[in-house]
C-alpha angles and dihedrals in degrees: 000000000000120000130191118191101210093180143299105355097340114115131173108209121193113189142123091022091302136112112209127182115205125202106346097201139177095258094058121081126212104015092120087069095058112115141188092044122165094193145003113210124196121194095193144340104260109124095243087063100034116024110222093193110126114259105013100088091037089056090051093049093045090051092050105039094164095050119110116230110216120184143168105274097251088052094045090054087072101087095207091078096054089217135160112231114252107197122190109271093034119131123192139152131241106200101310095336120102114222124192130181124216138173115030109208136066119241117263112268096177132337089246094056114082116241119245131199119271131178125196114218128221116197126188133009121086094103095312094119088236128114117251112259119194122201106181099188107210103334140078096195097100116067105177123192125246099030111158100173120036123194095208122197103235099203138342143160088262098054146041134214092261091053092047093051092046090052095047090048091049093051090042099196125178093230128034118199110193115226137159091059106133092095094068134066122251091254092048091048090057090054093051092048093051092049093048090050092049097043103034125105118299111270095013116133120218105216113192108203098174106132092354097112122214109354132187106237134226126012093202 
């Protein structure tokens, strides 16, 4: 499995003969130029996970005419994305890569802000010969078994460090790839990374892929 952290929550995952782009959001530059995709997967409709700016997503789709677009059902109901709904509990395959959706609802930001749908995405496993990668979107409610690589939201308006650490410990992956980091300064990001490394599960490796380019993950 090869992972590229393009920015914030946007990952390019290459595994099982597939190239999958996750959460092409407004805080991430350049994803509209990614080519040879087999699928684009969207966990939920917030703009930092799916950029609503006119032209960007259309350029991505036009440049990848054979790619499936899979999105959380509330997001897929918006016809402009041309997406297949991806409800929680759904299992599908992209080329040779198994893909499973879990969860269903975004974490609470504030009681006055309406909840939206959110699906976490599991890639790999199920006889594919690939490790299991979990991208939870914006929720800590689903804690699936067998996760080897966790794309862990580093900080967000809907969480705190203690909740993040509790979630990472509950999932108990071997490798933690920090994501959802555009909402914190560079200095603050370093603090969060250090705390996650110190407080994470025993034996887990925090692998910071920001700016690292395509990286073979994990060394298990």
